[in-house]
N, C-alpha and C positions, 0 to 999 in steps of 0.2 A: 573660552573660543581660545584656539588654540592654534598657529601659524609654527609648523615645524621645518627648517632650512637643511639639517646636517646637524650631526654629533660633531663635538670636540674632541679631539685625543685618541679617535679611532681608528685603525688603519684601516686601506681599502679593501673590501672583500671581508671585512669580520665584522660577524653579525651580532647586535648588542641588544637584543629587542626589547629585552629586561630593563636596562638603563635608561634611568629618566633623561627625558630630555633637556637639557641645560636650560638656565634660564635668560640668558642672552640669546636663546634662538626660540624663544617663546613668547606671544605676545596674548596678554590676557588683557579683557574686558569686560566687566560685573556689569550681568543685563540681569532684568528679570527673570526669572525661570519660569519656563514654561509651564503653564498649570494643568494638572490632572484632567481635563477637560476635552469633550468631542470638541468637532468642528459646529455644530447646529446651537450647542452648549452658549458657547462664545455670542454668537448673533444674538441667542435668546434672551441672555443677559444684559443686551441691549436695548430689547425692545422692550422690556421694565422699566429703561430708565429714559427712552424718546419714542412712547406710541405713537406721536402723533405726526413728528418728524417723516418727510420725504423719505422712505427707503432708495427706491429704485424708478428710474420714467425709462420711458420708451416711447419716442414720436412726440404726441401729445396725451399720451398716458403713464399714470402713476401709482404706486402703491405705498404707505406709508408703513413703518415697521410695524404697526398691526395687522394691518391688512393683510402684509405681505407674511407673516406666523400665521395666520388664521387660515387663509387657504393653502399654506405649506402643510398646517394641520391637516386639514381636511384631506389632501390630497394622500399624504402620509399612512391615513387613517384607512383608505381606500387600496393603498397599496398592500396594505397589511392585512384587507379583508381577500386579497387574491393569494397571501401565502408568501407574499415577501418580507425578508428580515435577516438578520445577523447573518454574516455568510453568505448570503445572495447578492447579484449585481445587478441592475436595474439602467437598463440603453436610455441615456436622452438622446434623442432624435428630434430635433426642435429647430427652428428658423430664430434668429436673434429677436429678441423681445421680454416680456413680462414673464411669459409664459417659461420660457428656459431657466428665469432665474428659480420661481414657485417649484421648477419640477425637481432641479437640482439640492434644494434643500428641502425637497419635501424627502427625497430618496434617502438623503441620509438621516431625516426624523424616521423614517420608516425600520433602520436598522441594519439598509443595504449598501453598499457601495454604489458609487455610478459610473457609468461607462460614456463618455462622451462620445458622438458620432457625430461627425460634418456631414449635411448633407449633401456635400457639390462631393464629398469620395464615390468611387464606384461601387456598383453594385457586389462585385467580386470582394473588396476589401471590407464591406462591412458586415458581409456575408461570413468572413474568417474572423471576424472580430466578436461578432454573437455567439461562434459556434466554439470560440477558443475559451472564450470566455462563460458557456453553458450560462445564457442570460434569458432569464424566464418570463422577462416584461421589458415592453419596448414604449417608452414616454414619445409620443410621438402627434402629429396633426393631420388633418386629411390632405390637404395640400400635398404634403410628401410621400404618404403611405401609398397612392395609387396603384400599379400592377407591381410593385417590391415586394421579395420574399424577407421574410424574417424568420425563416425555417420554422423552431416548433415553438419562438416565444410568442405571449399573448401581447396584443397592440394594444394601450391604450389611445385613442386619439381624445386630448385634451379637448378641444371644442365640440365633438361629435360627445362625448361622455360628461358633459360638464356639468350637468341637471343631480346626475348620479353621485359625483366626486362632491358637488355643492352640498348634498344630501348629508355628508358627513358630518361631525361632529368640529367645532372649530377650537374645541381643546386642543392640546397636546397629546400625544399616544403614549404608553408608559415608557419609560425608557430602557432601552434593551441593548444600547450600543454602549462598548467600553473603549476607552483611549487606544488600544491596542487593536480595535477592529480597523478595517478598511475602511476609507472612505469613496478612494477613487480607485479605478485602472485607467492607465493612460495608454492608448498604442503609440508607438513609437518603431522605425525602419530596423526592420532585420536584415540581417546577414545570409541571411539562408532564400530568401525571397520572399517570405513573409513576418510580417510585422510582429512586432514582440509587446506583449502586454507586463507593463511596470506598477507593481501594486504597494499605492502607500496609505498609510494606516493614518487615523486622528491624529495621533500624538503629533505625528510629525508635521502636519500641517498646522495643528495649535501651535507646537512651538513656532514653527515661521511667522504666524502672522502674530504671534506675540511679539517678535522679535522687530517686524515690518512697522508696526505700527509705533515703535520708538526710533528707528532709523531704518529707512530715509524719511519716516514719519508720517503719519497722518492723523489728524483729530475732526469733531462734529460740524466743523465750519468750512471742512474742503471737500467738494465736489469732483468725482474722476470719471473720466470719460473710458467706457469699456469699449476696446475696437480689437481684442483677438476671440478666434475662433474656440470655442470651448473645448475643441481636440487637442490645443497646445495647452499645456499645463499652464504657463505662465496667467492663463485668464481664471484660474482659481484665485489669484492678490485681488485682479480687476471687480471679482463681483464679493468675495466673502471679506477681506479686507477694508472696505469699507464701511460693512455691514456689522462687524464687531467693532467699532470705533464711535459710530453714529453719524458718519458722511451720507452722502449720496450718489448713487451709482448711477449716470446715463449710457445706457447701450445704445453704442454706435449699429445701424443697420450694418449690412456686409454691403450694400454701395456706397454706402458714407465713408466705412473704413478704406476704401478702395479708391476714392477720389479725393488727392489732395484741396479741392476747392470746396465740397460739400464738407471735409471735416473740419478744413478752418471754419468756416460759418458755423458748425456745431461748437465749436469750442467757444468762439465769441457770444453765440447768443444762452450756453447754459450757464455761462461765466465760468469754465472749469478751473480748475485750481491745482488737477494732478491727471498725467494722462503717462498710461506705461506703451511702448512700443518697440518693433525692431528697427533695427537702424535704417531698413527699406522704409518704413512709413513716414520716419520724421524726415527723409529724405524727401517726400512727396509733399511734406507739408512745405519744406522750404523752399522746393520748386514750385509749389504754387504759390509762391509769394509770403510765407507769413515773414512778417517783421517783429514778430516775436509778443511774449505777454509777462509782463514781470510780476503777475502772480501766479504763473504755472510751474511745476515741479515735474521737473523732466525725469523719467525711468525710462532708462536704453538696455535692453538685451536681448539675447536669442544667438546673435552672432557676433561677428568680430567689432570693435567700437573705433572708428578711424581717428586719429586726432584734429583731422579737417573737421569732420561731422563734430568732432565733440566741442571743441571753438563756437563751431554755429549756433550750437546750442546752446552754449551758454551764454552766447550773448541775447539769446533771445529767451531762454528762461531764467525762473526765481534760482533755482539750483538744478542740479543735472547729476543724475548718479547712473554709475555703470552696473549694470545687473548681470550678475556671473552664477553660471549653478549648471548640472544635467537634470535632467526629469528624476532620473535615477535616486538624486538626493535632494526631491523636494523643491521644485519650482525655481526658487534662489538658494545659493549657497553662501557667497557675499555680495555685499555692494559696496564700492566705492565712491565717496563724493570728489564731484570730479571739474577744475579749476580751467582758466586758459591756459594752456601753455604748449609747448613745441615738444615734450617727451610722448613715449608710447603710454597710453590710456591703462593705467592697472586696475588689477579685480579683487585687491584686498580690501578691508577685513572680512574674516568670515562670519556670518549672523551668531547669535547665541545660541551654545550648546553644540556648535560645530567646529572640526577642526580640518585644516585643509595642509595636505603634508607635500613637499617636492621631493620625489622619492626617486633611485636610480633602480637599475635591472634587480638589485639584489635587496631591493626595501629598505635600504639606507638613504637617509636622509643626506641633500646635496650641501657642496657648501654654499653661500649667498653668491648669486651672480651665475651658477652654474646650470644648464638647462637639466632637467627632469621629469618626469611623470605627476601628475595632482591626482592624487588619492582625498578624498573627501572621507571623514567618519562624523557620529553623532547622531541626533534625534532626527536629523532628515534624512537618513538613510535609510532606503525602501526594504520593504520586506523583501520581495524577490522579485524576480519574473513569474509573470504566469505562466503553467504548466512546462519551464524548460529550466529542469534542475542542473544539469551541466552547464548551462551559460552561467545560472545563479552563480553557481561555484567557482567559476573563471572569474568574473566581475566582482563580484562581493566576497571578500577576505575576509579572516581573523584580522583584527587591529593589534598589529605585533607591540604597540604602543601604549596598551590603556594597563595591563598590568590585571585583568581580571578575565574570565571569560564571557563570552557573549558579545562584546561591542565588535562592529566589522567597518572595515573602510569599501569605498566604492572606487575602482579601478575607473578613470573617467576616459584614458584614451587621452587627453590632454596634456600638451608641454608646456610648461612654465619655468619660472626662477622665483628665485626670492630676494627681493633686494633687501638690505641691512637696514632700511625701514620697516620690515615688515609685510609691505606691501607685495604683491605678485605681476611680473606680467605674463601675462598672455601669448604662449609662442605659435599657438595653432594645433592641429591633429597631429597625433603621432602614427595613427592609422589613417584610413582614406574615408573616415565619416567624416562628412560636413553639413554645415547648414548652408540652406538658401531661403532667404527672406526671411530668416529667422527658426524655417521649419528644420529638424534633423532628419538627413539621409545618410542610411546607410548605403554605399554606393554597390555591397554588394548583392542586397536585393533587387536593386535594378538591373544588376548583370545577369543578374538569373533568369529575368522575366524577357530577357531580349536572348539569351541564350536558347530560351524556348520556340524561337519563333524559328518556323521552318527556312532550312537555309544557311542556317548561322551557324559556324563554326564554333566562335570565339568571340569574346568582347572585354574589353575594359572600360569603366567609366571615371573621368577624372572632373575636377571643379576649376573652373580655369577664368580668369579677370581679362577681358580685352579692355577693360580702360578700371582703375581703382575702384572698388565698392560694387561693381558690376558682375557678380560670381553668377555662371553659368554652369551648366552640365554638356560636358563631349563626349559622346560614346564613339569610342572606337571599335568598330565590330571587322571579322573576318567571314566574311560572306563563301558560298561554298563558288558563286558564280557572281562576280562582282560588277560585272557586263548586265546583269538581270537582277541585282540588287534593288530594292526600293525602298528606300527611306521613309517615303511620304507613308508608306502600307504599314511598313514596321512601326512608325509612332501613333499613328490610326489605333492599329491592335494596341499597346501599350495603355493609348489615352482610356480605354476601356476598363485597365485594370489598374490604375494608378492616380493620384493628384496630380492635378496639372503644373506645382511646383517639382514634381518628382519626373518630368518627363524632359527629353536632355533637348538641348536648344539646336545641336545640330550633331551627323553622324558622319566620321571620316571611316572610307573603307581601306584596307590594310588587307594586304596577301597575307600577314603576318603578324603574332604580336612579338616584340622585343623582350627578350629572355637575358638573365646574368651569366653569368660566370656558371653557376650551380643550377641553372635549370628555372629560377624562378623568373615571374613575368618584371621584366624592367621600366617600371613608368616613367623612370627617367628619361629612358631614349625613345618615348612615342614622339613620334613630328608635333613639332609646334602647331598651336593650331592657328589656320588658315595659310599651314603649309601643304596641307594633308590633300587626298582626293577626296570631297567633301562630295558629297551624293546630291545636294542643291548648289552645283559645283560654283565654285567663286570663279568670276572671269581670270583670266591669265591674262596681266597685265605687260602691255606690249611695249617696246623700246621707245619712248617719245622723244628722242634727239640722237644727233652723230653718237655723242659719246657714250650713253647707254646701248645703243645699238651694236657698237665696236666692244663693248664689253659682254653684252651675250654672247657674241660668237667667240669671245675667248673663254669664256665661262662653259660655253658649248664644246670648245675642243679640248679643255682642259679637265672637264670634268666627264665629260661623253655622255651629257644629257640631251636629248634631241631638244625638248620645250624647256624654256626658262622664262620667268615671269620676274618681270624687274622687280620683285618685293620678296623672291623668291629668299631663303638664309641659305650662305655658300654653306655651312655643314650640316645643316638637314636635308642638304639634296645630296648627298656625297662626299663633300669635302674633308678634308684633313689639314694638318700642316704640312705634311709633304707635298700635298697637292697644291697649296697655298704656297710654296715656292714657286713652283710650275708658274701658279697663277701671276703671280709678282714679276717673275722675270718675262712673262710674254706685255704685263702690263706696261713694263718699262720698256722693250721694242716697240711698243705701238704709240705709247705717249710719249715716251722722252724723259718721264718725270720719277723718281725713286722716289720709294714710299715704302719705312719700314714695314717687314710683318706686323706689327703690332698693331699697325692700324686698322687689319681686320680685326680685330677685339671688339671694334665701334664701330665700323661700317663692313657688315656682313650681308650687305643685298646689293647689287647691282645700280638701285637707286642710291642707295647711301655713297657706296665707291665715285660714280658719276660725280655727288657733289663733291669730295672732296679733291678730283680732281678737277673738276672747273673752278673752285675756286682761284686756280693761279695763282697761288700764296702760297709760299712755303711757312708751313706750319714749325711754332717752336718745339722743338724736339726735344725728349727728356729717358733717362735711362727707365725711369718708372713708368709700368704698364698697370693700369688697373686694369684685372683680370676679372677680380670680384667685389668691389669696391663696399659693397652693403651688408651690414651684420653688424651687431654691436660686440663680438667678441674680440680679442686684440689681434690684428694684421698678421698674416703668416708674407712673409717676404721668401721670393724663390729666386734665384741667381741660372741664368741663363747657361747652356752646354756650350760646345766647342763652337756649335753654328752662332754663337748669338743673339738668337730669338726667343720668345718664351711662351711659342705658340705651343710647346712641348707639354707646357703644363694646362692647356686649356681644360682634357678632360678632367686631370685631377682635380681644378679649382670646381670644377661642378658637382665632382662626386663628394666633396667635403660637404658642400650643403648650402643654402643660401644664408646661413647667420655669421658664417666664417669669412672674413675678409682675405683677399687675395690679390697681392702684388708682383707682377714679376719686375727682375731687373735684365734689360734686354744691354748687349754690347755698345759700349761708342763706338762709331763709325759705319753704324748700318744706315745711315742716313746719306751715306758717301760722301760726306761732307771733312767731320770731325776725322781726327787720328784716331787709330786704333790704338787701346793701353797695350803694352808690353810685359808689365808686371802684374800677378798676382794682387800685389801690397800696393800699386796704383787703383786697379779694378776696385779693390775693398774700399779705399778712401771716398772714393766716389761715389760707391752705392751707398756709405754711411751716410753722405750729405743728403741723399736721395730720400731716406727713409726716413731719416730723422725730419724731415718737411713734412712725410704722415706722422709720425709721432715720435712727439719729441725726446719723452723718457720712454722707457724699459719698464715692465721684462717685455724683451724681443722675442720672436719667434723666428729662427732663420732655418733656411733649407736650402738644397739645391744637387740636381742630377749629375753625377758624372763631374765634368771641368767646375759646373756650379757648385756643387760639395765642397770641393777644395777652395775656391772664393768665397762661399759661405762659412768655413771653420778661417778663414781670415779675417771677415768680419765679424767671426764672433772674437775674435782674438783682439781685434782693436778695440771693440765695444768693450771690453772687460780691462782692459789697459786704461781707457778712460772715465773707470767709474762706473759704467753703466751695466744694469744684469740683463743677462741672455736666459733665457727661461727653458729654450728650445734651440738646441743645434742637430739639425736634421741632414743626415746623408745619406743619399738614396744612388747605390751602386756607385759609389765614389772610392776612389783609391790612392793611398799616397805614392805619387809617383816620384819621389825624391830618392827612393831605392832602387829605382826599376834597372839603371843604366840602361847599357846599350843592348837589342835586341839580335839574335842572330836569326840570319835568313830562315835557317831550320823551323825555329821558336814562329819568329812571323808565319810561315807556311801553318803550320800546327794551329796557331789560334784562330787563321780562316777556315781552316776545316771543322777545327770544334765550334764555331759563329754557327756554321751550318748545321750540325747536329745539336745545338742549341736554339735553332728556329724551328726545325725541325721539332724537336722537345716542346714547346712550346704551342707548334700546331699542335700535336696531340692532344692538348690539354683541353682544345676547344672542340665544341660542338659543332657540326655539318655545316648550320649559318653562319657562326664568325669563322669557320675555316676560309672560306671564301672571299672574305673581307682581310682577314691575315695576311692572305699569299697577296692579296691585289696591292696592301701596304708594303709589304717586302720587296715586289717589283718595282715599286716608287722609290724605295729607300736604295736600291740598286741603282734604278738614274738619277736619282739625288748626288750621290755617292759618284755615278761617273760623272755626272756635270762639274762635281766639284774637281774631281782629279784633271778633269779639261783645262779647266779653269786656272790649275796651279802651273800645270804647263804650256798651256799656250799665253798665259799670263807675261811668262819669260820672252815669247817669242815675237807677241803683237803689240803695238802700242795702244792707246787709249782708243784710237779710232777703227781700230781693227777688226776682224772678220768675230770676233766671240765678243758677246754681248756683256756690257760693263759689269751689270749685275752680278753676273757670273764669275766675275774678275774679282768683286767687289767680295762676295762670299767667300770665295776661294782664301782670299788674304786676310781675310776674319779669321777663317778655321785655323789654317796656318799661323796667326800671331797668338789665338790664343792656346793653341796646341803647344806653342813652344813658353809659352807664360808658365801653363801645367809641367814641362817637362823641369823650367828651372827653378819653379820655388821649392823652398825649404822651411817646413813648418815647423814652430818653438812650439814647445809642451801650453799645453792650453789647462787652464785651472776651474775649467767646468765639467760639465757633462756631455758626451759626445752618444748620439743616437746613430746607431748605423743601419739602414735599412738595406739588407741585402739579397741576392736571389738563392735559389735552394743550393744552386753549382757554381761553379765559377770559371774561369780561364784557365788550364793548369801552368800556365807560367805567372798568374797570378796569386795561384794558392800558396805564398810563402806569408809567415806571419808580419815581414816586415815591409809587407804591401798594405797594411791595414793601421787602424789608428789609434790602438789601445795603449800603446804605449810614450803618446802624445797627449792622452785624458788622464788628468791627474785625480779627478774627484770620480767618474765611473765612467766606465766603457759599457753600453748597451748594444749588443747585437738583436737586430729584429728580421728573421728570414720570413723571408717571401715565396709560395708557392707559385714561382716563376724563374724562368730561365734568363740569364744575362739580356740587356736590351730589349725586356719585354716588360717591365713594372709601371712605363707611364703609358702604355698603348692599350686602346679597350680590348677585353673586355678586363684586363687586366690589374688594371689600373686601380678595380675597384677594391684589390687586396692593399694596396698600398694606401689608397685611402681611409679607409676602415682601422687600420694600423696608427695611420699617422694622426687621425682624430683623435684616436685614445690618448694617443700620448700627448697631446694640446690640452685635452683636457685634463691629463694630470699635471702639464704645464701650468696650467691658470689655477687649478685646484689649489697646487702647491705655494703660490703666490699669494691665494687668499687666506690660506692656512697662515699665513707669517705675520 
């Protein structure tokens, strides 16, 4: 077993695939090597040891090991007489019960691979699977065949043909199967609109079963309750593993497996000691009142395993195991024993003869703690995708670490990071393949089918959690006629072609799908669930008190939106940082209460803002604003610009991702009570005290835009002088104003003319959809700047009770004070690295070498040029460029710290 995190001593972007992994980055466990046997041979060996023991039971019926073996031999011989053998595929289309287990084992004994088909699947899906796998024989029963079409396949009805099958010999037919032959073909969701078949060989399953019998472990005294449909590959553990060790399998009916109360009763009456299930089923048991069984071993897998559920199960069972692995690497590739705790539920180590790597885009192992894609190698890697050579080549790649030709890695598309202990933390999907109730769904397949529906121009499907653990599919659709779009009819059509778990829970009608700067779909910009135009329309929540009514009127005026629900999100219905300034000015005028703009970070609806206003108490004010406090990476602290507020960073924090903690530092005085700080040095000292409340020790990540970059520079300077480490100092469009001097009227006028040209340049970079938004935002900027200048002028003419609102005067005073502090700041040489994010062009009067920071960066001065004109890097959609470049530098900074 091997876990690979990264190489030591190799530079980024250099490939050293032939270099052996260093021992401190490899975790090895000696285990019993997998035998050169087929799956049915492992079971046959157990039959010889415990022939009279009960092998499998269902309802009130059971089969001993010898009875199961003989019945399987008879059916295998019957299949052989029909021409079934090595290289063929037999479909198993049966209700759950004893016959299902006999059919699976018989198919393997015949030399064929089995193709499991759930009776609940739609006819179109079943027909595709049969045709794609070229199935010659289907094992079924009279109650299921009915009017179904099975194409050219011959149908064996086990109940109808029972006498003919019973006439066959109970002796094992001659062995024709080799370990490298196929054991089964499992179909999973596919991105083209059609499911894809995964081919798994006997030797892969044999290795898996041999490993599982040791860890998490099973022995002849165990009773395992099987609850999973055989169309889900993890069912192979439930059926074959107990039969390999002499344990008993109890098959739960479909009805019992879906009902928590009935399943609870079955676990009690059969004295179960092991059960494997997805988190959804375990939650079902807990919700039914299960208070635990000290003898029950809990295996949980199929989708993300939450810490809360893990702790609940630890309390209830004898041991809890987190199982991880894609279908393409044979059921599970790792299992981890879970204890009660507070951290994330981990997924390592790998099972025997298996390697898991955490790699970057160049197939280089990443550092401990760094995020990468999970790749899996070893005995469990599937042979290929059935009839999909291009996809096979894309997902199954040569193993660059083996040193031998032949071994391959499977590219999982899962994100994870390796911990120093060797365990791996699962961080989600890197694409948009998701799991719902344990079933893997390729969202592209669902999208393809929706696009086929008449009147649908485009669609995108996402998985959303309306509460922790309750994941559902949401389909955003662009109909040709939104007024006539009927989601019920669309859902009914999809139901004929898809299993129930693949049906969207809700449909949201849009006029167009949002796109990024380069024309790709921008999933992050999709409206929040519950804030769009649902076909089964959510009732608009009307104002319930005077505060909410007044706020709704203000929102309608500021946003220009005629109908607003009190739970609408400000930013989802057209709000931005500039409109937020107008909003808070109107709120202060209407309610006589000063609130900092940062209030909008946590209170983004009318309902939430009304709650803040109605508390009628002064909130403790802090310069530190939690913009995105979640994530395990080191936090990034960004300092305000001249306006003093940090809403300018909202889009940047969003684009950096949910795993990057992000804090804004807003100017003292925004609350209208404290005095504004007048020097950059004083601001830096205050902000350092706030930063260290969140992060007492370095290394620190510090950044800022314009004036914020200047303050960030001084923060880094002071931290370094205090003996603290700064891993990243990022300046966004920040100039060194200490050498500027006085600006002539001519230069000032010329700069204003250039500003218009640069706005035009940014405008031309956009597509037509974004051009309108950009123009509206520039109009807002003009209005805001006019308001500020009026505040500066009128502030000298009127007193506090004058005609001009106090918020405008306050904003103008903060801007003026910050501007003066910037101009008077004299920087000192900085002993670290300065990373300067610049627009591709700059104002002519600033194109001077002494206007930048290279002369002050004693260690290194890095320039990152972005494809944007001045004043554009923090606004949509250009902020995406900054976020991408900044995240790369953060990764580099973290990696540098880990290497030390």
